[in-house]
N, C-alpha and C positions, 0 to 999 in steps of 0.2 A: 522619434523612436529611441529606445534605450537598450543597453546590453542585457542579455538574459541573466547575467550575473547579479542583476538587481532584483530578480524575481524572488518569490518565496513559495513554499509549500507547507501547509498546515493541516493538522488532523486532530480528531478527538473521537473516542468511542461514543456511540449512541447507546448509553447504558440501558435505556428503554428501547428495545429494538424497534426500528422503523420510526424513530422520533429524532428529527434533525437537531443539531446543536451548533453552536459557534465554536469552530476549532480553536485550540489554545496551545497545541504542541507543534513546534516548527521543526521540520525534517529536512536535512540536506539531501539534495538529489543531483543527478548528473544530466539526465536528458529525458525526453519523451514528453507527452502532453495529454490532456483530456481529449477524447475523441467522441464526438456526437455523430451518430450514424442515422441517416434517414434512408429507409429502404422504400423504393417505389415499385408499384405494379405497373407494368407497361401494357398499354392497350394498343394492339396492332391490327386494326381491321383492314380489309381490302377496300380501298376507296380511290383507286386510280392515282396512287401516290407511292413512288418507290421508296420513299424515306421511312425508316423505322428506328426507334419507336415513334409513334405519332402522339399518343396521349399518356401522360403519366398520372398515376393515382397514388397519393400519399398512403403508405401502408404502415410498416413498423418503424418505430424509433427506439434507439438504444444508446446507452452510454457505456463505453468500455475503454480501458486504456492500460498502458504499461509505463512504469517508471524504473529507471536504473539508479541504484545507490551503490556507493562504496560501503561494504559491510562495516558497520560501526557498532561498538558494544552498547552505546546508550540509545541509539535509534532503532536497532534491530527489533526489539520487542514491539515497536509500533506496527510492524508488519507481521511478525511471527505470532504475536498474541492473538490478533483477530483471525489469523489463519488456522490456529489450533484451538484456542478459546479456553482451555483450562489452565489456570495459572496459580502457582503457589510461591509466594515470595517470603524469604527469610533473611534475617540479619545474620551473616556468617563471619562477621569481624570478631576480633579477639577482645576479651574484657568488656570495657565500656566504650569501645571505639565507635560503634554504631554507624559506620560509614561504608560498609561493604555489604552488598546484597546479592543473593542468588535467586533468580526467577526460573522456576521449573515449569515447563510448558508441555502439555500432553493433549492429544486429540480428543475433542468432545463430539458428540453426535449432532449437535446443532451449532451454528456459528452466529456471531453478532453482526451488527451493521455499524458503520461509522461514517462520519462526515469528513470530506476533504475539501480544501480550498486552495486555489492557485492564483497568485497575483502575477500579472504580466506587465512589464514596462517599469517605469520609475516610481517607486513608492513615495518619493518626496516631491513629485511634480504636481503642483497645485494650479498650474496655469491652464488656460483654455477651458475654464469652467469645469475643471476636474474630469476632462474627457480624454486625457492622455494616458490612461491606463485602463485595464479591465481586470475584473476579479470573477473567476468562475467558482461556483460552489457545487460540488456533487454530493448528494446525500443518499442515504440507504445504500451505502457502499459495502461490498463484501470482497474478500480476498479470494480470487480464483486460484492463484498459484504463486509460488515464489521459487527462485532458483539461485543457489549459491554456486559460484564457479571461480576457478583460478587457474592461471597458466603462467607461472613465473612472474607474477606482478601482484597488484592489489587483488583482494577478493571482492568480486562483484556480486550484488544482490539485485536480481531482476524480478519485479513483481507485477502481476496482472490482476486487474480489478474489473468488477462489473458494478454498475450503479443503477438505481431506479431513475434518477433524473439529474440533469445538469442545468443550472441557471446562473445568469450573470446580471440580468436586469428585468424589470417588469414595467409595462406602460400603465399610466393612470387611466381611469375610466370616467372621471368626473373632475370638474374644476375645484380648486381650493383657494381660499383667500388667506392672506397672512393673519395669524391670530395665535392665541395660546390654546394648547390641547386640541389640535386639529386632527380630525379623522381623515385619512387618505384612502380612497378606494383603488385597489389594484386588480389586475387580472387574476392573481392568486397570491397567497402569502405563505405557502407551504414550503418555505426555504429560509425564512427569517426568524430570528429570536429577539427577545427583549435585551439581549446582550450586544446586539448589532448597532452600528452606526451606518446610516445610509446617505448616499449622495443623491440629492434631488436636482433635476436639471430640466430646462426646456429651451427651445430654440430662439428665445428672445435675443441673445442668450443670457441666461442667469442660472445660478446654482447655489447650493448650500449643503452643508453636511450636518445632519441632525441625528440624535439618539432616538431610538424607538422606545416610547413609554409603555405601550401595550399593543397587543395583537388580537384581532378577532378572526379566527379561521372561518367561522360560519358566515360572517359578513364580508370577508376578504378585505379587511381594512387594517391599517396600522395607525396608531395615534402618535403624533409628534408633540413633544413638550411645547415647543414654540416654532411655528412656521414663519420665517422672516420675510419671504416673498410670496406673492400671489402667482398661481400657475393655472394654465388652461390646457384643456385637451387639444385645442386648435394649434397650440404651439408644441405639440408632441412631447409633453412632459413625462418623465420617467423616474424610476427609483433604481439605483444600483448600489451594490455593497461598497462601503468605504473600507480602506485597508486596515488590517490589524497591525500591531507593532511587533515585528518579529524579534525573537531573542533566541540565542543558541548557547548550549554548553560546549565546553572544549571537547573536540572529537577524539575518539580512540579507535583507530583503524587497525586492520590486519593485512598481512602480506602472505603470499603463497608459501613462503618458507617458515611461516609461523603456524603451520598445520601439521598435526600428527595423525596418521592413520594407523589404527591397530585392529587386528582381526583375531577372532577366536571362536571356539565352539559355542560360547555364550558370552554375554557381556562381562561376566566376572573374569573369564579367561582372556577376553580381549583387553580388559583394563590393565592386566599385568603382562601382556604380550609385548614383544619388541615392535618398534615402529617399522612400517613397511614403506619402501620408496614408491611414491606415486607421482605420475606426471600430470598432465591435464586432468582436472576432475570437475564434476558437476553433480550437485545434489538438488533434486526437485521435489517439492511438496505440492500436490494437486488436490483441489476440492471439487473439481468438476461441477461448477455451478451451472444451473440452467435457468434461463429466463422463460417465464410462462406468460403468455398474452391472453387476456380474457376479453370478452366482447365489449367491455365498458370503456376501453381506452386503447390508444395506439402504442403506448409505451408499456414496459413490463408491469404486470399487476403484482408479480412476486418474483423474487430471485431465490432459488433454493439450492442447498447443497445436496449433491448425490454422493456416490462413493468416493472415499478418500484413498489416495495412494502416494507412495514415495518411491523414487528411483535414484540410483547412484550410478555414475558412469566415470570411468577413469582409464588412463593409459599406463601400462606397466611394462618394464623391460625384463625379459627373461634370458638367461644365459644359454639355455638349450631347450630342446623339445621335452626332455624328461622333466625338467623343472616346470615347464608349462603344464604338462600332463598331471603332475602332482597337485598343482594349484587348482586345476579344473575339477579334480576328483573331490574336492571339498565342496560338495553341493550346497550345504547349509553353512553360513557363517554369520556371526554377529560382528558388528563394526562400531568402533568408537572413534569419532572424529573430534579432535581437540584443537581448537583455534584460539591461540593465546598470544597476546603481545608482550612486550617487555616492561610495561608500565605498572608499577605497584599502585594500587588504587588509593591507599591511605598510608601516609608515612607513620601514623601511630598504630597501625594494625600490625601486631607482631607476627601474624600469619603470613604477612607479605603477599597477600593474594593479588593476582594480576587480572586484568580484564580478559574475559574468556567467553567463548561460545562452545559448548560441548553438545555434540549430536550423537545420540545413542540409537543404533538400528539393531533391533533384536534378532531378526531372522532375514538374512539376505540370501537370495538364490540368483545365480547368474543366469541370464536369459540369452544373451548373444555375446560372441567375441569375434573379433576380426583382426587380421594382421595386414593392414593396408600397405601398399608399396608405392612409393613415389621416387622419382629420380633423385639420387644423392641423399636418401634418407636412411637412417638406421631402422632396423626391424624393431617394432614394439607392438604389443597387443592391446587393443581397446576392448574393455569389457563393460557390459551393461548389466545392472543388477536390479531386481525388484525387491522391495521390503514387504515382508509378510507379518501378519499379527502373530504374536507369540503368547500362548496360553499361560506359560509360567510367569512371564513378565507382565501379563495382562495389558499389553500394548504392542504397537508396532514400532513407534518412534517416541523418543523423548528428547527435548532440547532444554539445556540449562544455560542461562545467560548470567554471567557475573559482572556486576558493574557498581557504580556509586549511586544509583537511583533506587529509591524505595518503590515498592510495588504500586503505591497509589499514584505514582507518576504516570503509569500506563493504564490504570483502571479508572481514574477520576475523570 
């Protein structure tokens, strides 16, 4: 076994929706895992047996999971972009510097899919015939929601996903002899690409790592340039993904004290307003995805976006009741959340722009507030807000991410 610190997580947009790809962008993450769910129908007839359930019947299958990330200026668009889907990237650096970019994200009516891949155990462990690690690939993945939150520490980004399917290996269905340009028949090939290298193994034991030359979806075959060993179904031979080579750029993180909250009657007023003191805060963007199961298969036939919404929650201290009443009388407010660290993106940029995530909420209305009381605690009010569509701004939210990556980093 190996430390989880040796694992990796990679992703890539499926630019043609519902077409799986080989991930090429590596994202730092904190915890959580892919979750494959098998839902069974229980058959419980009366048959002189007190035990129940008696007979399971396989029913629905689904893939859903959550990952936690430290909010980071270069990685954030890998989550935010597929969650909103409209992106406009511009070089905002001074003169001919061309090293500072701003990515403007707004909500689209349809969302994309993308592929995720997670490596577990030690990437450099080639012993035991390549059986000391596992790689899971989830494809046709969509972002269900993401939440940014902070409470006197780093800013966390929790993301929830739904996927069409998750695969890590497939069994062979016919024997194959060592030769050049060998076609290998699998249970299915709808998770592999010609950019992949696969590990081939049987219980002799023997194994090899080979690049895929071509794929036939209709025939459910992959062609290997050169198959070095002969394999048989009797020896339970199988194909699994070989690891990618991870690479990372230097991170740019944010802390709780690098957040500015400004409010006003509209975004223009909010932009020039004074910063407000906010305690624990949480911003959530939801796509409310729904899986639809058709009669042809046990797993989802389609995953579709329903209505989108965004909410904001924070805790605020008030000096007295009158101050609280005045605050609550402002039924409609716009909000500008500026998250910016102290690192200048480019030393040659005379604008001296720093890494930033800017969240603009056009129309906030508070929905609940409470003043919880615990022993030995100071009074503070927790407010929850819902973000509404604003006809003047023609949007409900807009997110701008400033960093050193060109737009093609996220769209390619």
